[in-house]
N, C-alpha and C positions, 0 to 999 in steps of 0.2 A: 354681810359686808366683808370685803377683802382688805386687809391691812398689809401694806408692803413697807418693809423697813430695812435698816442696815443691821449689822451684827449686834448692836446694843439691844435691838428688839428681840433677840433670840434668847433672852433670859427666861428661865423656866417659869418664873412667876408671871411674866408678861404673856407667854404663850398659853399658860394654863387659864389665865383670865380671859383671853380672847376665845379660847375653845369653850370655856364654860358659858360664855354669852352667846354661843352659837355662831360666832363669826369665824373667819378664816384668816390665815396669815401666810405671808411669804417673806422669808428672810434667809440669809446665809447662816449656816451653823458653823461656828468656829471650833477650835480645838477643845474648848471647855464642854461644848454640847455634843461634839462628834469626834471621838478619838480616831487616830490614824487607822487602827485595825478595823473599826466600823466603816470608815470611809472606803477602805479597800474592798469590803464586802459589797458596797454599792458600785464600785468601779469594775469588779470582776465580770459581771454580766455584759458590760459594755465591751471590755477587752476580749471577751470570748465570743462576741457577736450574738449573744442570746436575746438581747433587747434591741428594739429599734430606737435609735437616737433621733430626736427631733432637732432640726436646726432653727435657730432664732435669728432673724435678720432685722436690721434697723434701717429705715428709710430716712436718709438725711435730707435736710431742707434744700440742698443744692442738687438733689435728684439722684445721687448715687446711693446704692444699697450695700451694706456690709454685713457679713456674718459676725455676730457678736457672742453667740453661745451655742452649745450643743448640750442636750440633756434628755432625761426621761423622767417620767413621773413614777413615784412609788408611795403608796399609802401605808401608814402604820397606825395601829390602835395602841394607845397608851392608857394605863390605868394606875391608880395609886396616888 
């Protein structure tokens, strides 16, 4: 199952619980979970053109579409 939440869901205990149950999560990581230096290491490949960025569009009910995000996927293995 995939859980999608806001920054409150990003607490370590919540993310560990979801991972331990075999589920997945999607949430923004704030400054507590992801320090500015670490964030820059994620942005460097984008700024250098090393990774392909995917555009996310939203289709509104009135028929227009808008670009709402750009990003790329990166997997990490955590232990401990």
